[in-house]
N, C-alpha and C positions, 0 to 999 in steps of 0.2 A: 361573245367569243373574246379570248385572250389575244391581244395584240402587242407584239414586242416593239415598242418604239426604239429600243436599243438597236434594233436590226434594220430600222427603216432607212431608205436611200438617203445619203448626204444631200444637204441642201446645196452642196457645190460640186462642180464637176470639172474635168479637164485639169485636175491638180498638177499632173506632171507638166503642164504648159504654163504654169504661173511662176512668177519671179519669187525669189526668196521673201521679199517684203510683202507681196501679196499672201503668200502662205501664211506668214506670221501674222499679219493683220487679220486674215480670216479666222485663224485659230483662235487669236484673242477674241474676236467678236463672239464666237461661240463660247468661250470660256466665261465671258461676262454673264452669260445666262445662268450659270451654275449657281452662283450665290443666291440669286433670286428664287431659284427652285428649292434650295435648301431652306431659305427663309420661309416658304410657303409650308415646310415640314416641321417647324418649331414646335407646334403643340404635340406632335407625335413624338419628337425627340424628348421633349419635356417628360412624357409619361415614360419613357425608356429610362431616362436619367434617374427619376424619382424611384422607379423599381430597382435599379442597380443599387443605388444608395441604401435603400432599406435593407437590401440583403447584405451588401458589403460591410455596413455598420455593425452587423450582427455576427460578422465572421465568414460570410459567404464569399464566393469568388466570382469573377466574370470571365466567361469564356467567349471567344470569336471562333467561328469555324466559317471557312471559305476555300474556295479553289482558285487557282490562278492569280491574276492581279488582286482579287478581292481577298484572297487568303493571305497574300503577302502584305497587304494594307492592315489586315487585323494583326499580324505579327509584328509589324512595324509600330503600331500604336501600344500593343502590349509590351514591347521591349523597351520602349521610352519611358514607361511609367515608374520602374524602380530608379533610374538615375535622376528623373526630373523631381519626383516626389518622395523618394527614400522609402519607397514600400517594398515588401518582399517580392521576390520574383514570380511567386506563385499566387499572387493576388489577381492579376489580370494575365491570362493566358491566351495565346493565338495559335490555332491549329490550321494546318493547311492540309488539303486532299494530296495524298502521296507522300506525306511527311516531310521532314526538314530537307531533303534532297530537292524538293519541288520548290523551294524558295529561290533557287538559282537556276534550276533547268525543269521544264514541264515534264511531268510524269504521265506517260500515256494512259488514258482512260480512268485515272485516278478519280477524276471528279464524278465519274458515272456510277461509282460504288453505292450500293444502298446500306451497307452495313458499316463502312469504314469510320464515319463521323462518330457514331456511338461508341465503337470500339477505342477510337482515339480519346474520347471523353472518359470512358471507363478506366483507361490507362492512368488518369488523373484522379480517380475516385469521385467522379461527379455525383452530386447528391442534392436534394430538394432545397438546401440553403444556398445553392448556386444559382446562377443565371447565364444564359447561352443567347448570344446574339448571332444569327447566321447573316452572312454577307454574301450577296449574289446579285450582280448587276442585272442579269436576265430575269432572276426570280424562279428559275427552273432547274438549278444545279442539283443533281440527285443527292450528292454528298450533303449538301445543306439541307435540302427538302426533308430527307429521311432521318438526318440527324435531329432536326427540330422535331419532327413526328415522334421519334423515340423519346425525346426529353419530355414532350407533352404527355406521352403515356406514362412516363414515370413522375409525373407530378413536379417537374422543373419548369421554372418560368422561361419562356422563350420571346424573342424579338427578332428582328431582321432589318436589314438595310438593302432595299432593291431599287432599281431605277425603271421598272415598268409598273403600270398600274393593274392591280387585279392578279397578279402572278400566283402561281401555287404556292411559292414559299411564303408570300406576304399572307395568303390565305391560312396557312399552316401556323404562323407565328401568332402568339398571343397579343404582342404589341408590335405591329408592322410599322416601318418608316418606308414610305414609298416617294422617292425623290426622282420625278420624272424630268430628265434634262433634255429629252428631244434627240434626234438622230445625231450620230457622231460626225466629225468632219471626215474622216475616213470610214466609210460605211461599216458599221459593226465593231469598230475598234474601241471597246468600252473600257480600256485603260485611260482613255482621254477624258471626256466630260463626266462618265458615269464614275470613273476612278477618282476623279477630282472631287465630285460630290461625296463619295464615300469616305474619302480622307477627311473633308471638312466635318463630316457628321461624326466620324470617330474623334477628332479633336474635340468636338463639343461634348461628346459623352464623357470621355475619360477625364477632360479637364473640369468640367462641371462637377462630376462625382468626387474627384480629388479634392477640389475647393470645399465642397460640402462635408468631406470626411476630415477636414482641419489640416490638410497638407499645404496649405498656403496661408501666409498672414499678409494682411493689406493686398499688395499684388506682388508679393515675393515668394519665391521658391525656397522657403526656409529649411526645408527637409531634403533638399537635393543632395546628391552624393558627390563629394568633392574629389573628384577622379582625375583632375588634371590642374595644371597651373592657372589656367583661364578661370576655372570654376572656383578654385581657392580664393584668387583675388576678388571674384565676384562676392563669394562668401564674407570675406573681409569687409568689403563695402557695405554689405547689408548689416553686419554686426555693428559697424560704426554708426550707420544710419539710424538703426533701430534701438541702439542702447547708449549713443552718445559718446562712447569711448573713443579714444585716439587709434591711430592705425597699429601701432605696437601693441596695445592691449587687445585690440580686436583680433589681431593675428595669434597672440598667445591664447587667448579664450577658444578660438577656433581650433587650435593645435590641441589643447587640453580636451575640449568636449566633443570635437569630431562632427558637429553639425551647427548650423547658424541658429536653429531653434534653441538648442541647449546653451550656446554661447552666450545668446541674449538673455536667456533665463538665469544665467549665472553671473551677469555683469553687474557690477556695484555701482 
């Protein structure tokens, strides 16, 4: 029988009677368990990273689908790939039940739809070159479950990130990641440990894939978008370090070529 550890009773009680220090200490104690739970999932995460890389190096895209906190985390990860790695905005796409308005405000019953995820994916011309990762802490969200099911029927590779073991979503996904972090500090509040685990795993997936795709040199974001003064200064420092030119020449090269990678390639 499927048991939702994400819904189990908190290990703590009488929260309203605790001091601020006690609350913070307790929450931190629980948060420390998350990284160890993610560590146990590295073999599953590795399979997903390799599958995403194979598709993306051939021109495929990565989609995240989720509802509520899970959907917002997918959108966050997707939205940070273009500025960090200089990739097009349609390489990694995050979709949330209820559409963009659900990013800020919950849309009633949006996550219960059996058809919406597939329609959302179809709006982007989803095809067999792409890969879809469903994000659902409970592992039961209909929007995610039925979205993955339809993808499987259409020959599209699927994966998931869930925080219960043996969930319906994990059984549907071809490459499941099951990161069981235990009961939440506030019972059932999966934006806490489960959400943190999902964020860590998304960081691992997108960062590893982008490194494998050549979007990083050494440990530097050489393809980052230079969208503000802080990033321009960081870019100048990188050009100086990687090419050996002085600051004035590094600034000139960066201004002419528009990216650290091109500036370094054209340094004399």
